[in-house]
PABA-253912 format. One record per residue: residue number from 1; residue in one letter; x, y, z of N, C-alpha, C in turn. Coordinates in steps of 0.2 Angstrom, whole numbers, plus 2048, in hexadecimal, padded with zeros to 3 digits. Each point is the difference from the previous one (the first is absolute). Layout:
BEGIN
<rodo i="NUM" aa="A" n_xx="X" n_yy="Y" n_zz="Z" ca_xx="X" ca_yy="Y" ca_zz="Z" c_xx="X" c_yy="Y" c_zz="Z"/>
...
END
This chain:
BEGIN
<rodo i="1" aa="M" n_xx="A66" n_yy="C20" n_zz="4CC" ca_xx="806" ca_yy="801" ca_zz="805" c_xx="805" c_yy="7FB" c_zz="7FD"/>
<rodo i="2" aa="K" n_xx="806" n_yy="801" n_zz="800" ca_xx="805" ca_yy="7FC" ca_zz="7FE" c_xx="803" c_yy="7FB" c_zz="807"/>
<rodo i="3" aa="I" n_xx="801" n_yy="7FA" n_zz="7FF" ca_xx="804" ca_yy="7FC" ca_zz="805" c_xx="806" c_yy="7FC" c_zz="7FE"/>
<rodo i="4" aa="K" n_xx="805" n_yy="800" n_zz="802" ca_xx="805" ca_yy="7FE" ca_zz="7FE" c_xx="802" c_yy="7F9" c_zz="805"/>
<rodo i="5" aa="T" n_xx="7FF" n_yy="7F9" n_zz="7FD" ca_xx="802" ca_yy="7FB" ca_zz="803" c_xx="806" c_yy="7FD" c_zz="7FE"/>
<rodo i="6" aa="K" n_xx="802" n_yy="7FA" n_zz="802" ca_xx="806" ca_yy="7FD" ca_zz="7FE" c_xx="7FF" c_yy="7FD" c_zz="7F9"/>
<rodo i="7" aa="H" n_xx="7F9" n_yy="7FF" n_zz="7FE" ca_xx="800" ca_yy="7FE" ca_zz="7F9" c_xx="7FD" c_yy="805" c_zz="7FB"/>
<rodo i="8" aa="G" n_xx="801" n_yy="806" n_zz="802" ca_xx="7FF" ca_yy="805" ca_zz="7FB" c_xx="7FC" c_yy="806" c_zz="802"/>
<rodo i="9" aa="K" n_xx="7FE" n_yy="805" n_zz="7FD" ca_xx="7FC" ca_yy="805" ca_zz="802" c_xx="7F9" c_yy="7FF" c_zz="7FC"/>
<rodo i="10" aa="F" n_xx="7FC" n_yy="802" n_zz="805" ca_xx="7F8" ca_yy="7FF" ca_zz="7FE" c_xx="7FD" c_yy="806" c_zz="801"/>
<rodo i="11" aa="E" n_xx="7FB" n_yy="802" n_zz="7FC" ca_xx="7FB" ca_yy="805" ca_zz="800" c_xx="7FA" c_yy="7FD" c_zz="803"/>
<rodo i="12" aa="V" n_xx="7FE" n_yy="802" n_zz="806" ca_xx="7FB" ca_yy="7FC" ca_zz="805" c_xx="7FA" c_yy="807" c_zz="802"/>
<rodo i="13" aa="N" n_xx="7FA" n_yy="7FE" n_zz="801" ca_xx="7FB" ca_yy="804" ca_zz="802" c_xx="801" c_yy="802" c_zz="807"/>
<rodo i="14" aa="S" n_xx="7FF" n_yy="806" n_zz="802" ca_xx="7FF" ca_yy="801" ca_zz="807" c_xx="7FA" c_yy="7FD" c_zz="803"/>
<rodo i="15" aa="I" n_xx="801" n_yy="7FF" n_zz="806" ca_xx="7FA" ca_yy="7FE" ca_zz="804" c_xx="7FD" c_yy="805" c_zz="805"/>
<rodo i="16" aa="S" n_xx="7FA" n_yy="7FF" n_zz="803" ca_xx="7FD" ca_yy="805" ca_zz="804" c_xx="803" c_yy="7FE" c_zz="808"/>
<rodo i="17" aa="F" n_xx="7FD" n_yy="804" n_zz="804" ca_xx="802" ca_yy="7FF" ca_zz="807" c_xx="7FC" c_yy="7F9" c_zz="802"/>
<rodo i="18" aa="N" n_xx="7FA" n_yy="801" n_zz="7FD" ca_xx="7FB" ca_yy="7F9" ca_zz="803" c_xx="804" c_yy="7FA" c_zz="7FD"/>
<rodo i="19" aa="D" n_xx="803" n_yy="801" n_zz="7FA" ca_xx="804" ca_yy="7F9" ca_zz="7FD" c_xx="806" c_yy="7FF" c_zz="805"/>
<rodo i="20" aa="Q" n_xx="804" n_yy="805" n_zz="803" ca_xx="805" ca_yy="7FF" ca_zz="805" c_xx="7FD" c_yy="7FC" c_zz="806"/>
<rodo i="21" aa="C" n_xx="7FB" n_yy="802" n_zz="802" ca_xx="7FD" ca_yy="7FD" ca_zz="806" c_xx="7FD" c_yy="7F8" c_zz="7FF"/>
<rodo i="22" aa="E" n_xx="7FE" n_yy="800" n_zz="7FB" ca_xx="7FE" ca_yy="7F8" ca_zz="7FD" c_xx="806" c_yy="7FD" c_zz="800"/>
<rodo i="23" aa="M" n_xx="806" n_yy="802" n_zz="7FD" ca_xx="806" ca_yy="7FC" ca_zz="800" c_xx="803" c_yy="7FF" c_zz="807"/>
<rodo i="24" aa="E" n_xx="800" n_yy="805" n_zz="804" ca_xx="801" ca_yy="7FF" ca_zz="807" c_xx="7FC" c_yy="7FA" c_zz="804"/>
<rodo i="25" aa="G" n_xx="7FB" n_yy="800" n_zz="7FF" ca_xx="7FB" ca_yy="7FC" ca_zz="803" c_xx="801" c_yy="7F8" c_zz="7FD"/>
<rodo i="26" aa="A" n_xx="801" n_yy="801" n_zz="7F9" ca_xx="802" ca_yy="7F8" ca_zz="7FD" c_xx="806" c_yy="7FE" c_zz="804"/>
<rodo i="27" aa="L" n_xx="806" n_yy="804" n_zz="800" ca_xx="806" ca_yy="7FE" ca_zz="803" c_xx="7FF" c_yy="7FE" c_zz="807"/>
<rodo i="28" aa="A" n_xx="7FC" n_yy="803" n_zz="803" ca_xx="7FF" ca_yy="7FE" ca_zz="807" c_xx="7FB" c_yy="7F9" c_zz="800"/>
<rodo i="29" aa="E" n_xx="7FC" n_yy="7FF" n_zz="7FC" ca_xx="7FC" ca_yy="7FA" ca_zz="800" c_xx="804" c_yy="7FA" c_zz="7FF"/>
<rodo i="30" aa="M" n_xx="805" n_yy="801" n_zz="7FA" ca_xx="804" ca_yy="7FB" ca_zz="7FE" c_xx="806" c_yy="7FE" c_zz="806"/>
<rodo i="31" aa="S" n_xx="801" n_yy="805" n_zz="803" ca_xx="805" ca_yy="7FE" ca_zz="805" c_xx="7FD" c_yy="7FD" c_zz="806"/>
<rodo i="32" aa="A" n_xx="7FA" n_yy="801" n_zz="802" ca_xx="7FC" ca_yy="7FD" ca_zz="804" c_xx="7FD" c_yy="7F9" c_zz="7FE"/>
<rodo i="33" aa="Q" n_xx="7FF" n_yy="7FF" n_zz="7FB" ca_xx="7FE" ca_yy="7F9" ca_zz="7FC" c_xx="806" c_yy="7FC" c_zz="7FE"/>
<rodo i="34" aa="D" n_xx="805" n_yy="804" n_zz="7FE" ca_xx="806" ca_yy="7FC" ca_zz="7FD" c_xx="7FE" c_yy="7FC" c_zz="7FA"/>
<rodo i="35" aa="S" n_xx="7FC" n_yy="804" n_zz="7FB" ca_xx="7FD" ca_yy="7FC" ca_zz="7FB" c_xx="803" c_yy="802" c_zz="7F9"/>
<rodo i="36" aa="T" n_xx="803" n_yy="7FA" n_zz="7FE" ca_xx="803" ca_yy="801" ca_zz="7F9" c_xx="7FA" c_yy="802" c_zz="7FB"/>
<rodo i="37" aa="R" n_xx="7FA" n_yy="7FE" n_zz="801" ca_xx="7FB" ca_yy="802" ca_zz="7FB" c_xx="7FF" c_yy="808" c_zz="800"/>
<rodo i="38" aa="E" n_xx="7FF" n_yy="802" n_zz="806" ca_xx="7FF" ca_yy="808" ca_zz="800" c_xx="805" c_yy="802" c_zz="7FE"/>
<rodo i="39" aa="L" n_xx="807" n_yy="7FF" n_zz="800" ca_xx="805" ca_yy="803" ca_zz="7FE" c_xx="800" c_yy="801" c_zz="7F8"/>
<rodo i="40" aa="F" n_xx="7FE" n_yy="7FB" n_zz="7FD" ca_xx="7FF" ca_yy="800" ca_zz="7F8" c_xx="7FA" c_yy="804" c_zz="7FE"/>
<rodo i="41" aa="K" n_xx="7FA" n_yy="800" n_zz="804" ca_xx="7FC" ca_yy="806" ca_zz="7FF" c_xx="802" c_yy="806" c_zz="801"/>
<rodo i="42" aa="F" n_xx="805" n_yy="801" n_zz="805" ca_xx="802" ca_yy="808" ca_zz="800" c_xx="804" c_yy="801" c_zz="7FB"/>
<rodo i="43" aa="Y" n_xx="804" n_yy="7FB" n_zz="7FD" ca_xx="804" ca_yy="802" ca_zz="7FA" c_xx="7FB" c_yy="801" c_zz="7FA"/>
<rodo i="44" aa="G" n_xx="7FB" n_yy="7FD" n_zz="800" ca_xx="7FB" ca_yy="802" ca_zz="7FA" c_xx="7FD" c_yy="806" c_zz="802"/>
<rodo i="45" aa="W" n_xx="7FE" n_yy="802" n_zz="805" ca_xx="7FE" ca_yy="807" ca_zz="802" c_xx="804" c_yy="805" c_zz="7FD"/>
<rodo i="46" aa="I" n_xx="807" n_yy="7FF" n_zz="803" ca_xx="805" ca_yy="805" ca_zz="7FD" c_xx="800" c_yy="801" c_zz="7FA"/>
<rodo i="47" aa="G" n_xx="801" n_yy="7FB" n_zz="7FB" ca_xx="800" ca_yy="7FF" ca_zz="7F9" c_xx="7FA" c_yy="804" c_zz="7FD"/>
<rodo i="48" aa="E" n_xx="7FB" n_yy="7FE" n_zz="802" ca_xx="7F9" ca_yy="803" ca_zz="7FD" c_xx="800" c_yy="809" c_zz="801"/>
<rodo i="49" aa="R" n_xx="804" n_yy="802" n_zz="806" ca_xx="7FF" ca_yy="808" ca_zz="801" c_xx="806" c_yy="803" c_zz="7FC"/>
<rodo i="50" aa="A" n_xx="805" n_yy="7FC" n_zz="800" ca_xx="807" ca_yy="802" ca_zz="7FE" c_xx="7FF" c_yy="801" c_zz="7F8"/>
<rodo i="51" aa="F" n_xx="7FD" n_yy="7FC" n_zz="7FD" ca_xx="801" ca_yy="800" ca_zz="7F8" c_xx="7F8" c_yy="7FF" c_zz="7FD"/>
<rodo i="52" aa="K" n_xx="801" n_yy="803" n_zz="7FB" ca_xx="7F9" ca_yy="800" ca_zz="7FB" c_xx="800" c_yy="7F9" c_zz="7FF"/>
<rodo i="53" aa="N" n_xx="804" n_yy="7FC" n_zz="7FE" ca_xx="800" ca_yy="7F9" ca_zz="7FE" c_xx="806" c_yy="7FD" c_zz="802"/>
<rodo i="54" aa="P" n_xx="7FF" n_yy="7FD" n_zz="807" ca_xx="807" ca_yy="7FD" ca_zz="803" c_xx="802" c_yy="7F9" c_zz="7FD"/>
<rodo i="55" aa="S" n_xx="7FC" n_yy="7FD" n_zz="7FD" ca_xx="802" ca_yy="7FA" ca_zz="7FB" c_xx="805" c_yy="802" c_zz="7FB"/>
<rodo i="56" aa="K" n_xx="7FE" n_yy="804" n_zz="7FD" ca_xx="804" ca_yy="804" ca_zz="7FB" c_xx="806" c_yy="803" c_zz="802"/>
<rodo i="57" aa="E" n_xx="7FF" n_yy="805" n_zz="805" ca_xx="806" ca_yy="802" ca_zz="802" c_xx="806" c_yy="7FC" c_zz="803"/>
<rodo i="58" aa="L" n_xx="7FD" n_yy="7FA" n_zz="803" ca_xx="806" ca_yy="7FC" ca_zz="804" c_xx="801" c_yy="7FA" c_zz="7FD"/>
<rodo i="59" aa="K" n_xx="7FD" n_yy="7FF" n_zz="7F9" ca_xx="801" ca_yy="7FA" ca_zz="7FC" c_xx="808" c_yy="7FC" c_zz="7FF"/>
<rodo i="60" aa="K" n_xx="803" n_yy="805" n_zz="7FE" ca_xx="808" ca_yy="7FE" ca_zz="800" c_xx="803" c_yy="7FD" c_zz="805"/>
<rodo i="61" aa="F" n_xx="7FE" n_yy="801" n_zz="806" ca_xx="803" ca_yy="7FF" ca_zz="806" c_xx="7FE" c_yy="7F9" c_zz="803"/>
<rodo i="62" aa="S" n_xx="804" n_yy="7FC" n_zz="803" ca_xx="7FF" ca_yy="7FA" ca_zz="803" c_xx="7FC" c_yy="801" c_zz="806"/>
<rodo i="63" aa="I" n_xx="7FC" n_yy="7FB" n_zz="802" ca_xx="7FC" ca_yy="800" ca_zz="807" c_xx="803" c_yy="803" c_zz="805"/>
<rodo i="64" aa="D" n_xx="805" n_yy="7FE" n_zz="802" ca_xx="805" ca_yy="803" ca_zz="806" c_xx="801" c_yy="807" c_zz="7FE"/>
<rodo i="65" aa="E" n_xx="802" n_yy="803" n_zz="7FB" ca_xx="802" ca_yy="807" ca_zz="7FE" c_xx="7F8" c_yy="804" c_zz="800"/>
<rodo i="66" aa="K" n_xx="7FA" n_yy="7FD" n_zz="7FF" ca_xx="7FB" ca_yy="804" ca_zz="7FF" c_xx="7FE" c_yy="801" c_zz="808"/>
<rodo i="67" aa="Y" n_xx="801" n_yy="7FB" n_zz="804" ca_xx="7FF" ca_yy="802" ca_zz="807" c_xx="804" c_yy="804" c_zz="803"/>
<rodo i="68" aa="Q" n_xx="807" n_yy="800" n_zz="7FF" ca_xx="805" ca_yy="805" ca_zz="802" c_xx="7FE" c_yy="807" c_zz="7FE"/>
<rodo i="69" aa="I" n_xx="7FE" n_yy="801" n_zz="7F9" ca_xx="7FE" ca_yy="806" ca_zz="7FE" c_xx="7FA" c_yy="803" c_zz="804"/>
<rodo i="70" aa="L" n_xx="7FB" n_yy="7FC" n_zz="800" ca_xx="7F9" ca_yy="802" ca_zz="804" c_xx="802" c_yy="801" c_zz="807"/>
<rodo i="71" aa="S" n_xx="804" n_yy="7FD" n_zz="804" ca_xx="802" ca_yy="801" ca_zz="806" c_xx="804" c_yy="808" c_zz="801"/>
<rodo i="72" aa="E" n_xx="804" n_yy="801" n_zz="7FB" ca_xx="803" ca_yy="806" ca_zz="800" c_xx="7FC" c_yy="805" c_zz="7FF"/>
<rodo i="73" aa="I" n_xx="7FB" n_yy="800" n_zz="7FB" ca_xx="7FB" ca_yy="804" ca_zz="7FF" c_xx="7FB" c_yy="801" c_zz="806"/>
<rodo i="74" aa="A" n_xx="7FF" n_yy="7FB" n_zz="804" ca_xx="7FC" ca_yy="801" ca_zz="806" c_xx="804" c_yy="804" c_zz="805"/>
<rodo i="75" aa="N" n_xx="807" n_yy="7FE" n_zz="800" ca_xx="804" ca_yy="804" ca_zz="805" c_xx="800" c_yy="808" c_zz="7FF"/>
<rodo i="76" aa="E" n_xx="801" n_yy="802" n_zz="7F9" ca_xx="7FE" ca_yy="806" ca_zz="7FE" c_xx="7FB" c_yy="803" c_zz="803"/>
<rodo i="77" aa="Y" n_xx="7FA" n_yy="7FD" n_zz="7FF" ca_xx="7F9" ca_yy="803" ca_zz="800" c_xx="800" c_yy="801" c_zz="809"/>
<rodo i="78" aa="L" n_xx="803" n_yy="7FC" n_zz="802" ca_xx="7FF" ca_yy="7FF" ca_zz="809" c_xx="805" c_yy="805" c_zz="802"/>
<rodo i="79" aa="G" n_xx="805" n_yy="802" n_zz="7FD" ca_xx="807" ca_yy="804" ca_zz="801" c_xx="804" c_yy="7FD" c_zz="805"/>
<rodo i="80" aa="L" n_xx="801" n_yy="7F9" n_zz="7FF" ca_xx="804" ca_yy="7FC" ca_zz="804" c_xx="807" c_yy="7FF" c_zz="7FC"/>
<rodo i="81" aa="G" n_xx="805" n_yy="800" n_zz="804" ca_xx="807" ca_yy="7FF" ca_zz="7FE" c_xx="802" c_yy="7F9" c_zz="7FE"/>
<rodo i="82" aa="T" n_xx="7FC" n_yy="7FB" n_zz="804" ca_xx="802" ca_yy="7F9" ca_zz="800" c_xx="7F9" c_yy="7FC" c_zz="7FE"/>
<rodo i="83" aa="D" n_xx="801" n_yy="7FA" n_zz="7FE" ca_xx="7FB" ca_yy="7FC" ca_zz="7FD" c_xx="7FB" c_yy="7FE" c_zz="806"/>
<rodo i="84" aa="P" n_xx="7FB" n_yy="803" n_zz="7FF" ca_xx="7FA" ca_yy="7FF" ca_zz="806" c_xx="7FD" c_yy="7F8" c_zz="801"/>
<rodo i="85" aa="L" n_xx="802" n_yy="7FC" n_zz="7FA" ca_xx="7FF" ca_yy="7F9" ca_zz="800" c_xx="805" c_yy="7FB" c_zz="802"/>
<rodo i="86" aa="E" n_xx="806" n_yy="803" n_zz="801" ca_xx="807" ca_yy="7FC" ca_zz="803" c_xx="800" c_yy="800" c_zz="806"/>
<rodo i="87" aa="K" n_xx="801" n_yy="7FA" n_zz="802" ca_xx="801" ca_yy="7FF" ca_zz="808" c_xx="807" c_yy="801" c_zz="802"/>
<rodo i="88" aa="S" n_xx="801" n_yy="803" n_zz="805" ca_xx="806" ca_yy="801" ca_zz="801" c_xx="804" c_yy="7FC" c_zz="804"/>
<rodo i="89" aa="G" n_xx="806" n_yy="7FE" n_zz="7FE" ca_xx="805" ca_yy="7FB" ca_zz="804" c_xx="803" c_yy="802" c_zz="806"/>
<rodo i="90" aa="D" n_xx="7FF" n_yy="807" n_zz="802" ca_xx="803" ca_yy="802" ca_zz="806" c_xx="7FC" c_yy="7FF" c_zz="806"/>
END
């Protein structure tokens, strides 16, 4: 499947319903623990499912850009319109 991010278009693997449930559980756990380490593990999990070789696919991007791309892919996988990892200032 193709996903358009603000850093370009990417061909990513589809995920299963089980993967979606795991993602939702990981987000809930991160929220409860407020854990930065869990956040980075989550990004790694997304990258491994989205790409055959995430290091190669994301090599040309800065660290911040990589995490923005992975966050946008996570949004697409979860069907969300806003960043699930972003804290609202409202």
